[in-house]
C-alpha positions as MATLAB code, in Angstrom:
seq = 'XXXXXXXXXXXXXXXXXXXXXXXXXXXXXXXXXXXXXXXXXXXXXXXXXXXXXXXXXXXXXXXXXXXXXXXXXXXXXXXXXXXXXXXXXXXXXXXXXXXXXXXXXXXXXXXXXXXXXXXXXXXXXXXXXXXXXXXXXXXXXXXXXXXXXXXXXXXXXXXXXXXXXXXXXXXXXXXXXXXXXXXXXXXXXXXXXXXXXXXXXXXXXXXXXXXXXXXXXXXXXXXXXXXXXXXXXXXXXXXXXXXXXXXXXXXXXXXXXXXXXXXXXXXXXXXXXXXXXXXXXXXXXXXXXXXXXXXXXXXXXXXXXXXXXXXXXXXXXXXXXXXXXXXXXXXXXXXXXXXXXXXXXXXXXXXXXXXXXXXXXXXXXXXXXXXXXXXXXXXXXXXXXXXXXXXXXXXXXXXXXXXXXXXXXXXXXXXXXXXXXXXXXXXXXXXXXXXXXXXXXXXXXXXXXXXXXXXXXXXXXXXXXXXXXXXXXXXXXXXXXXXXXXXXXXXXXXXXXXXXXXXXXXXXXXXXXXXXXXXXXXXXXXXXXXXXXXXXXXXXXXXXXXXXXXXXXXXXXXXXXXXXXXXXXXXXXXXXXXXXXXXXXXXXXXXXXXXXXXXX';
ca = [
     -92.580 -143.375   75.647;
     -90.674 -142.626   78.752;
     -87.517 -142.536   76.696;
     -89.171 -140.112   74.552;
     -90.334 -137.802   77.360;
     -86.763 -138.009   78.561;
     -85.601 -136.608   75.559;
     -88.074 -134.318   75.292;
     -87.150 -133.068   78.568;
     -83.524 -132.647   77.885;
     -84.611 -130.205   74.590;
     -86.599 -128.005   76.937;
     -83.611 -127.743   79.222;
     -80.882 -126.912   76.298;
     -83.990 -124.403   74.702;
     -83.874 -122.606   77.992;
     -80.271 -122.369   78.733;
     -80.181 -121.055   74.882;
     -82.300 -118.339   75.588;
     -80.687 -117.302   78.633;
     -77.480 -117.007   76.605;
     -79.239 -114.721   73.971;
     -80.663 -112.483   76.491;
     -77.445 -112.177   78.270;
     -75.471 -111.303   75.034;
     -78.494 -108.912   74.320;
     -78.155 -107.294   77.340;
     -74.467 -107.047   76.795;
     -74.978 -105.681   73.434;
     -77.198 -103.023   74.862;
     -74.582 -101.710   77.120;
     -71.874 -100.993   74.594;
     -71.406  -97.809   73.073;
     -72.485  -97.668   69.432;
     -70.926  -95.273   66.611;
     -73.932  -93.245   66.746;
     -73.435  -92.988   70.453;
     -70.047  -91.794   69.878;
     -70.685  -88.985   66.942;
     -73.765  -87.581   68.556;
     -74.239  -84.669   70.409;
     -74.664  -84.262   74.057;
     -77.938  -81.792   73.152;
     -79.424  -80.520   70.566;
     -81.566  -77.438   71.198;
     -84.135  -75.243   68.789;
     -85.081  -71.769   68.798;
     -86.465  -69.479   66.602;
     -83.444  -68.208   65.040;
     -80.743  -70.275   65.992;
     -80.180  -73.684   67.261;
     -77.487  -75.305   69.813;
     -75.991  -78.087   69.183;
     -73.696  -79.608   72.240;
     -71.314  -76.477   72.992;
     -71.820  -74.634   69.499;
     -74.464  -72.369   68.206;
     -75.629  -72.319   64.760;
     -78.070  -70.444   62.735;
     -79.360  -71.072   59.098;
     -80.172  -68.581   56.493;
     -81.261  -68.878   52.962;
     -81.081  -66.732   49.831;
     -84.496  -65.578   48.374;
     -83.392  -62.625   45.573;
     -80.572  -62.249   43.150;
     -79.905  -59.746   40.810;
     -80.611  -59.509   37.350;
     -77.114  -60.830   36.490;
     -74.446  -62.871   38.404;
     -70.846  -62.945   37.487;
     -68.998  -66.388   37.933;
     -67.499  -67.146   41.061;
     -69.724  -64.701   43.170;
     -70.198  -67.331   45.704;
     -66.276  -67.741   46.306;
     -66.068  -65.072   48.657;
     -68.376  -66.818   50.765;
     -66.713  -70.372   50.389;
     -63.052  -68.758   50.971;
     -64.368  -67.170   54.751;
     -62.310  -67.987   57.334;
     -65.260  -69.356   59.268;
     -66.951  -72.522   60.072;
     -69.906  -72.883   57.810;
     -72.043  -75.651   55.828;
     -73.400  -74.744   52.428;
     -75.906  -76.498   50.722;
     -77.298  -75.793   47.044;
     -80.213  -77.974   45.544;
     -80.848  -77.855   41.582;
     -84.059  -79.146   40.155;
     -84.551  -79.365   36.411;
     -87.777  -78.048   34.993;
     -89.435  -79.380   31.662;
     -88.677  -76.958   28.960;
     -92.208  -77.378   27.448;
     -93.525  -75.760   31.118;
     -90.890  -73.013   30.875;
     -91.957  -72.126   27.676;
     -95.665  -71.747   28.268;
     -95.132  -69.713   31.388;
     -92.576  -67.393   29.570;
     -95.090  -66.654   26.768;
     -97.779  -65.839   29.504;
     -95.177  -63.459   31.165;
     -94.143  -61.755   27.944;
     -97.899  -61.008   27.273;
     -98.549  -59.643   30.648;
     -95.551  -57.672   30.507;
     -96.319  -56.245   27.040;
     -99.965  -55.510   28.327;
     -98.600  -53.859   31.298;
     -96.757  -51.350   28.963;
     -99.329  -50.730   26.658;
    -101.421  -49.677   29.557;
     -98.864  -47.158   30.728;
     -98.741  -45.826   27.329;
    -102.162  -45.325   26.974;
    -102.123  -43.523   30.257;
     -99.374  -41.343   29.337;
     -97.103  -42.681   31.937;
     -93.042  -42.175   31.604;
     -91.430  -45.420   29.981;
     -90.480  -48.009   32.706;
     -86.957  -49.290   31.638;
     -87.157  -52.052   34.159;
     -90.437  -53.665   32.397;
     -88.813  -53.138   29.059;
     -85.566  -54.843   30.262;
     -87.749  -57.539   32.011;
     -89.383  -58.573   28.534;
     -86.046  -58.352   26.810;
     -84.621  -61.178   29.256;
     -87.789  -63.096   28.819;
     -87.332  -62.827   24.963;
     -83.989  -63.928   24.910;
     -84.385  -66.792   27.422;
     -87.438  -68.076   25.374;
     -84.996  -68.031   22.010;
     -82.186  -69.848   24.057;
     -84.800  -72.345   25.178;
     -86.253  -72.794   21.980;
     -82.984  -74.033   20.273;
     -81.981  -75.891   23.384;
     -78.984  -73.650   24.155;
     -80.406  -73.278   27.675;
     -82.216  -75.590   30.331;
     -84.036  -74.100   33.126;
     -83.993  -74.924   36.953;
     -85.274  -74.293   40.234;
     -82.166  -73.540   42.528;
     -82.036  -73.164   46.414;
     -79.038  -71.866   48.427;
     -78.701  -72.316   52.399;
     -76.244  -71.554   54.259;
     -75.426  -72.636   58.084;
     -73.122  -70.759   60.310;
     -71.697  -71.911   63.742;
     -69.775  -70.028   66.641;
     -69.087  -70.345   70.300;
     -71.567  -67.599   71.300;
     -74.532  -65.988   70.248;
     -72.541  -62.702   69.951;
     -69.505  -64.355   67.606;
     -73.087  -65.869   65.625;
     -74.366  -62.529   65.056;
     -70.878  -61.388   63.962;
     -70.310  -64.255   61.425;
     -74.037  -63.551   60.047;
     -73.044  -59.879   59.216;
     -69.812  -60.906   57.738;
     -72.036  -63.472   55.631;
     -74.840  -60.808   54.861;
     -72.642  -58.128   53.879;
     -70.710  -60.375   51.470;
     -74.091  -61.241   49.765;
     -75.246  -57.856   50.391;
     -72.286  -56.335   47.824;
     -73.388  -58.722   45.017;
     -76.983  -57.554   45.374;
     -77.945  -61.011   46.751;
     -80.653  -60.876   49.646;
     -80.654  -63.171   52.669;
     -83.037  -64.074   55.488;
     -82.909  -66.261   58.797;
     -84.797  -69.333   58.357;
     -87.088  -67.975   61.064;
     -89.218  -70.562   63.374;
     -87.393  -73.261   60.889;
     -83.670  -73.712   62.311;
     -84.095  -77.464   62.543;
     -85.473  -77.830   59.150;
     -82.663  -75.535   57.648;
     -79.879  -77.495   59.891;
     -81.215  -80.667   58.475;
     -81.110  -78.957   54.767;
     -77.445  -78.409   55.082;
     -76.685  -81.436   56.422;
     -74.849  -84.230   54.013;
     -78.193  -86.062   53.662;
     -79.784  -84.144   50.271;
     -82.873  -83.518   52.021;
     -84.469  -79.678   50.899;
     -86.730  -79.357   53.976;
     -86.778  -75.701   53.336;
     -87.617  -75.519   50.021;
     -87.197  -71.941   49.160;
     -86.484  -71.911   45.353;
     -85.755  -69.589   42.766;
     -85.782  -69.854   38.732;
     -82.379  -70.133   36.857;
     -81.320  -70.686   33.616;
     -78.310  -72.606   32.941;
     -75.836  -69.744   32.539;
     -76.915  -68.436   35.942;
     -76.842  -71.905   37.940;
     -73.104  -72.449   36.415;
     -71.634  -68.991   38.191;
     -72.658  -70.580   41.367;
     -70.438  -73.586   40.823;
     -69.105  -74.527   44.287;
     -65.616  -75.413   43.585;
     -64.123  -72.279   43.060;
     -62.152  -71.892   46.303;
     -58.611  -70.869   46.771;
     -57.011  -73.722   45.589;
     -53.594  -74.551   45.263;
     -53.775  -78.133   44.168;
     -52.033  -79.628   40.972;
     -51.475  -83.199   39.755;
     -47.817  -82.991   40.241;
     -45.240  -81.081   42.637;
     -44.645  -81.409   46.226;
     -46.615  -80.782   49.346;
     -46.103  -77.362   50.627;
     -48.765  -77.616   53.548;
     -52.496  -77.221   54.259;
     -54.818  -74.577   52.544;
     -56.411  -73.143   56.181;
     -59.353  -71.759   53.687;
     -60.678  -75.369   53.133;
     -58.240  -78.051   54.712;
     -57.596  -78.754   51.328;
     -53.591  -79.591   50.517;
     -51.312  -77.377   48.725;
     -49.400  -79.415   46.257;
     -47.777  -77.329   43.632;
     -44.891  -77.334   41.038;
     -43.195  -74.037   40.925;
     -41.664  -74.732   37.832;
     -45.261  -74.855   36.281;
     -45.331  -71.200   36.884;
     -43.904  -68.571   34.145;
     -40.798  -68.515   36.398;
     -39.639  -70.663   39.574;
     -38.574  -68.105   41.626;
     -39.647  -67.571   44.944;
     -38.860  -64.737   47.911;
     -39.697  -65.986   51.747;
     -40.162  -62.935   54.141;
     -40.420  -63.650   57.967;
     -39.102  -62.327   61.238;
     -36.473  -64.428   63.278;
     -38.456  -67.542   64.958;
     -41.356  -67.626   61.963;
     -40.154  -70.619   60.082;
     -38.883  -69.261   57.310;
     -35.665  -71.521   56.912;
     -37.767  -74.400   58.170;
     -40.017  -74.325   55.166;
     -37.391  -73.964   52.921;
     -35.756  -76.824   53.821;
     -38.835  -79.149   54.061;
     -39.439  -77.672   50.536;
     -35.549  -78.424   49.417;
     -35.854  -82.042   50.950;
     -39.368  -83.047   49.273;
     -38.038  -81.496   46.201;
     -34.840  -83.895   46.025;
     -37.391  -87.008   45.997;
     -38.814  -85.499   42.436;
     -35.468  -84.908   40.856;
     -34.529  -81.570   41.475;
     -30.784  -80.865   42.451;
     -30.429  -78.141   45.271;
     -27.840  -75.319   45.750;
     -27.702  -73.546   48.868;
     -25.836  -70.422   50.395;
     -26.017  -70.963   54.281;
     -24.549  -68.178   56.522;
     -25.653  -69.534   59.669;
     -24.716  -73.360   59.150;
     -28.202  -74.010   59.431;
     -28.352  -76.803   56.717;
     -25.350  -79.272   57.648;
     -27.640  -81.725   59.236;
     -30.172  -81.736   56.235;
     -26.874  -82.164   53.803;
     -25.491  -85.138   55.854;
     -28.769  -86.946   55.953;
     -29.403  -86.898   52.353;
     -25.621  -87.700   51.302;
     -25.178  -84.041   49.970;
     -21.967  -81.969   49.704;
     -21.121  -79.634   52.258;
     -18.546  -77.157   51.526;
     -17.323  -74.867   54.450;
     -15.511  -71.562   53.397;
     -13.719  -70.039   55.999;
     -10.203  -68.426   56.038;
      -8.392  -71.690   58.017;
     -10.594  -74.662   55.384;
      -9.163  -76.053   52.303;
     -11.838  -75.399   50.201;
     -11.089  -72.829   47.492;
     -13.109  -70.925   44.694;
     -11.283  -68.917   41.997;
     -13.870  -66.158   40.748;
     -11.717  -66.279   37.440;
     -13.421  -69.458   36.426;
     -15.243  -69.597   33.128;
     -18.441  -71.634   32.880;
     -17.973  -74.739   30.525;
     -20.927  -73.907   28.272;
     -22.313  -75.836   25.448;
     -24.714  -73.586   23.834;
     -22.636  -71.608   21.129;
     -24.045  -68.345   22.008;
     -23.209  -68.457   25.462;
     -19.629  -69.559   24.770;
     -19.193  -66.392   22.694;
     -20.175  -64.362   25.246;
     -18.681  -66.377   28.116;
     -15.642  -64.195   28.617;
     -17.151  -60.782   28.587;
     -20.143  -62.046   30.701;
     -17.695  -63.013   33.616;
     -15.341  -59.815   33.012;
     -18.743  -57.888   33.950;
     -19.180  -59.867   36.763;
     -15.492  -59.629   37.762;
     -16.041  -55.681   37.743;
     -18.864  -55.762   40.254;
     -16.801  -58.123   42.525;
     -13.847  -55.768   42.683;
     -15.780  -53.238   43.070;
     -16.778  -54.986   46.587;
     -13.320  -56.265   47.057;
     -11.764  -53.141   46.689;
     -13.859  -51.262   49.112;
     -15.915  -49.059   46.646;
     -19.459  -50.637   47.878;
     -18.279  -51.364   51.581;
     -16.517  -48.441   52.594;
     -17.897  -45.807   49.948;
     -14.807  -45.116   48.661;
     -16.003  -45.919   45.197;
     -14.012  -46.249   41.904;
     -13.282  -43.268   39.786;
     -14.016  -43.445   35.660;
     -10.036  -43.617   35.091;
     -10.088  -46.421   38.082;
     -12.591  -48.291   36.332;
     -11.154  -47.993   32.716;
      -7.539  -49.397   34.137;
      -9.299  -52.036   35.842;
     -10.915  -53.255   32.779;
      -7.884  -53.459   30.670;
      -5.940  -55.427   33.568;
      -8.820  -57.943   33.416;
      -8.642  -58.325   29.848;
      -4.624  -58.210   29.804;
      -4.668  -60.718   32.818;
      -7.012  -63.369   30.866;
      -4.910  -62.945   27.684;
      -1.571  -63.580   29.600;
      -3.258  -66.815   30.723;
      -4.203  -67.708   26.976;
      -7.969  -66.841   27.142;
      -9.576  -64.636   24.766;
     -13.059  -64.440   23.351;
     -12.540  -67.407   21.313;
     -14.274  -70.103   22.898;
     -11.541  -72.536   22.022;
      -9.034  -71.108   24.400;
     -11.635  -71.110   27.327;
     -10.166  -74.725   28.091;
      -7.114  -72.972   29.460;
      -6.407  -72.902   33.187;
      -7.852  -69.338   34.309;
      -5.760  -66.703   35.813;
      -6.489  -65.760   39.537;
      -6.681  -62.464   41.626;
      -2.928  -62.939   42.085;
      -2.424  -62.971   38.470;
      -4.622  -59.491   38.471;
      -3.083  -58.058   41.121;
       0.586  -58.726   39.136;
      -0.983  -56.926   36.107;
      -2.245  -54.051   38.271;
       1.200  -53.531   39.959;
       2.996  -53.579   36.575;
       0.980  -51.177   34.275;
       0.536  -47.307   34.452;
      -1.612  -45.142   35.573;
      -3.976  -46.230   38.658;
      -2.925  -49.630   38.426;
      -0.408  -49.646   41.163;
      -2.715  -47.773   43.618;
      -5.678  -50.443   42.604;
      -3.103  -52.907   43.294;
      -2.207  -52.041   46.681;
      -6.022  -52.099   47.645;
      -6.224  -55.298   46.631;
      -3.221  -56.782   48.220;
      -5.069  -58.295   51.389;
      -6.952  -60.918   49.035;
      -3.323  -61.833   47.838;
      -0.845  -61.502   50.316;
      -2.700  -60.250   53.375;
      -5.342  -60.952   55.826;
      -7.854  -62.819   53.188;
      -5.226  -64.396   51.166;
      -6.011  -67.810   49.804;
      -9.502  -68.439   50.024;
     -10.142  -66.608   46.694;
      -6.858  -66.190   45.187;
      -6.065  -69.724   44.293;
      -7.430  -72.578   41.655;
     -10.898  -73.855   42.650;
     -10.571  -77.227   44.260;
     -13.983  -78.040   45.173;
     -16.331  -80.795   43.510;
     -19.917  -80.354   43.672;
     -21.279  -83.221   41.827;
     -23.864  -83.913   44.058;
     -27.903  -83.545   44.279;
     -27.586  -81.197   47.211;
     -24.591  -78.808   47.926;
     -24.462  -76.546   50.677;
     -22.156  -73.634   50.599;
     -21.403  -72.373   54.433;
     -19.637  -69.190   54.975;
     -20.716  -68.900   58.897;
     -17.048  -68.704   59.725;
     -16.107  -65.712   57.512;
     -15.067  -62.625   58.679;
     -18.028  -59.859   58.347;
     -16.150  -58.196   55.815;
     -15.623  -61.009   53.825;
     -19.023  -62.493   53.821;
     -20.563  -60.393   51.039;
     -17.629  -61.004   48.989;
     -17.871  -64.570   49.574;
     -21.609  -64.852   48.658;
     -21.038  -63.182   45.639;
     -18.459  -65.239   44.307;
     -20.358  -68.494   45.342;
     -23.375  -67.010   43.302;
     -20.755  -66.096   40.456;
     -19.333  -70.135   40.833;
     -22.788  -71.411   41.128;
     -23.918  -69.495   38.223;
     -21.335  -70.798   36.012;
     -21.749  -74.743   37.022;
     -25.815  -73.727   35.953;
     -24.954  -72.319   32.627;
     -22.883  -75.128   31.912;
     -25.558  -77.935   32.302;
     -29.340  -77.274   31.905;
     -31.286  -79.267   34.665;
     -34.054  -78.763   36.896;
     -32.360  -76.878   39.763;
     -33.354  -74.599   43.151;
     -30.838  -72.027   44.454;
     -31.431  -71.277   47.930;
     -29.896  -67.777   49.041;
     -30.599  -67.691   52.989;
     -30.057  -64.081   54.463;
     -30.195  -62.248   51.408;
     -30.174  -58.991   52.761;
     -26.172  -59.084   53.049;
     -26.192  -58.935   49.197;
     -28.716  -56.252   49.086;
     -26.718  -54.083   50.963;
     -24.544  -53.335   48.201;
     -25.492  -52.078   44.821;
     -23.286  -54.626   42.813;
     -24.250  -57.666   44.486;
     -27.800  -56.905   44.294;
     -27.710  -55.939   40.573;
     -26.172  -59.357   40.531;
     -28.739  -61.294   42.318;
     -31.535  -59.516   40.256;
     -29.640  -60.705   37.177;
     -29.954  -64.267   38.623;
     -33.678  -63.815   39.350;
     -34.246  -62.864   35.589;
     -32.017  -65.030   33.615;
     -33.025  -68.136   36.126;
     -35.981  -69.378   34.036;
     -33.637  -70.116   30.791;
     -31.569  -72.208   32.775;
     -34.128  -74.200   34.370;
     -33.426  -72.693   37.521;
     -35.343  -71.783   40.789;
     -34.339  -68.925   43.009;
     -35.299  -68.906   46.717;
     -34.541  -65.841   48.208;
     -34.935  -65.762   52.168;
     -34.539  -62.614   54.330;
     -35.720  -61.457   57.875;
     -34.873  -57.737   57.163;
     -37.926  -56.890   54.986;
     -37.628  -53.146   55.336;
     -34.274  -52.990   54.032;
     -34.982  -55.378   51.135;
     -37.694  -53.450   49.937;
     -36.333  -50.299   50.301;
     -33.889  -51.015   47.301;
     -35.020  -50.640   43.739;
     -33.261  -54.011   42.897;
     -35.174  -55.701   45.963;
     -38.524  -54.763   44.603;
     -37.105  -55.855   41.236;
     -36.566  -59.384   42.673;
     -40.054  -59.581   43.984;
     -41.670  -58.619   40.868;
     -39.663  -61.332   39.026;
     -40.810  -64.333   41.898;
     -43.910  -65.955   40.911;
     -44.248  -67.217   44.283;
     -43.802  -65.277   47.382;
     -44.438  -66.797   51.172;
     -45.069  -64.266   53.736;
     -44.766  -65.627   57.566;
     -45.406  -63.815   60.522;
     -43.928  -60.282   60.254;
     -42.557  -57.287   62.315;
     -45.676  -54.851   62.717;
     -43.084  -52.000   61.533;
     -42.800  -54.089   57.912;
     -46.552  -54.713   57.557;
     -47.333  -51.311   55.902;
     -44.295  -52.258   53.369;
     -45.675  -55.623   52.839;
     -49.293  -54.627   52.417;
     -48.082  -51.939   49.859;
     -46.206  -54.377   47.820;
     -48.681  -57.311   47.704;
     -51.853  -55.568   47.777;
     -53.356  -57.344   51.091;
     -56.466  -56.893   52.310;
     -56.984  -55.131   55.978;
     -58.010  -58.784   57.316;
     -54.510  -60.201   55.601;
     -52.898  -57.267   57.237;
     -54.181  -57.808   60.767;
     -53.400  -61.515   60.609;
     -49.333  -60.912   59.063;
     -48.553  -59.834   62.450;
     -50.034  -62.576   64.442;
     -49.714  -66.007   62.469;
     -48.175  -68.629   64.681;
     -45.094  -70.155   63.785;
     -45.314  -72.058   60.337;
     -48.652  -70.358   58.869;
     -48.526  -67.435   56.369;
     -49.559  -66.352   53.175;
     -48.567  -68.259   50.051;
     -48.598  -66.743   46.926;
     -48.401  -68.475   43.411;
     -48.923  -66.361   40.258;
     -52.247  -65.112   40.620;
     -53.622  -67.185   43.721;
     -52.572  -67.095   47.329;
     -53.527  -69.006   50.125;
     -53.532  -68.874   54.049;
     -51.215  -72.170   54.387;
     -50.196  -74.038   57.444;
     -46.563  -75.922   56.664;
     -46.695  -79.557   58.291;
     -43.667  -81.802   58.169;
     -43.375  -85.702   59.157;
     -41.797  -86.090   62.449;
     -38.636  -87.655   60.512;
     -38.495  -84.660   58.275;
     -38.546  -82.128   61.418;
     -36.021  -84.178   63.272;
     -33.860  -83.087   60.163;
     -34.872  -79.435   59.425;
     -35.820  -78.011   62.968;
     -33.385  -75.044   64.249;
     -35.490  -74.711   67.340;
     -32.915  -75.765   70.109;
     -35.529  -76.906   72.351;
     -36.400  -79.744   69.710;
     -32.684  -80.702   69.616;
     -31.561  -83.549   71.742;
];
């Protein structure tokens, strides 16, 4: 018995110790901050027409009346507002038999009202007649099962940092609804119920509902926001309307051309380099004309080819090269097309476009004959079988002009600086560059200003020949395109590329900061019209009117276009456009940034 008592005492001591540990654990856990404590606001206060949650103010409004007809997407203007708001809609199905019974009663009442008015000799009431027609039509649709009936509720909770801002946002919401004859009210003395009704917990505590049929409910389908997300493509940035991702394939549009307008430092080159880097990962070849040496680091990082064009470099491009085309139709027209291209180039080189000297009709005719004779002396004619022969060079054209009659000798003298003069070598010898690479950058920064538009023209022509030789998915990026738009012939050539790019699976990207000069030309506007994608980053105030006229911007978009922070802008793709934030990873940013403060 004594032994049993000792065991009982030990058990009691153990239980007491266990109880102490449990209490200690409970006290410890009570002091730990729970998840609910972490996400809960510091305070919650409700007034008759608003509530305050932490430092934020909120207000719930509800829709209580609708017009006779609603258009599809009528709610998208509210969803796409650049304000913080919660939207909840509740749809309650109703038994068709109950609705049929109520409609019969309603039709009888309406008809009785019309008969009473007629007996009293009153003027016909179109509103009553329309109500009868709507009720009869709905009854027919319900009877054959084409429609169903619902009770529908729509609540919106808006948020702001102050009461004044809250009133302003409410006015914006009510204005948008009012334009569509949708009537709203503030949930007076029911702000707590209103807030709960718009929380993601599916509790309709306001219970302010309207009758709607299937067609009317379908028009309020909420997922009609400005969205540019596709199943394939690359990430361009974040949709600032709804915080969604802008994932897009430019080659899915009617053409893959894109124009980028921005003032210096707004992030246009950063955006285009980011697009190029991500496009490489999905198998797109990238060709870049770089006038400021901004793309060398990117090309080196991805193992691309970097072609530096200057009077001191060894790189050579012969503008007389013919494309090695496979398509029979293009092959038959290859020489003629290159002759037309050379006419534009030579007008630039001979000073016609640059200095305003111009070529007379006689000089044009002599130049055309000289070009044909120069190719013929190299054994190249319209016959595609002769196009494999080594092409002539500008030196051969110079000799032809020098020894022909008419204006030939005079033209030869004007061309001499490209053959034996200051600019000799770079474009007067056979091509020696190999651009068999997924990314190729042509750098023309070290060329003299007078030679730069000529170089851009020749590089574009050379690239165009390569594109025509093999059809594959490519992007051609022309940075600082205003250099080409200053001269009629080079502007026409760039427009020709934009117009014909789709046929060769090419996406042309045109970048410029000189918006007014670009858009003031007929060809500049034509290039924009032939580009299915446009990106407008921060603009100079002087260019806003031009942008607004071309892109049909709203007053709000006009105001924001001159105040966007770096990396934000308007992204147009086909018929849709969104407010976008360009985002990049740390690795991507280190490869593509042009901000001197970011370089180590």
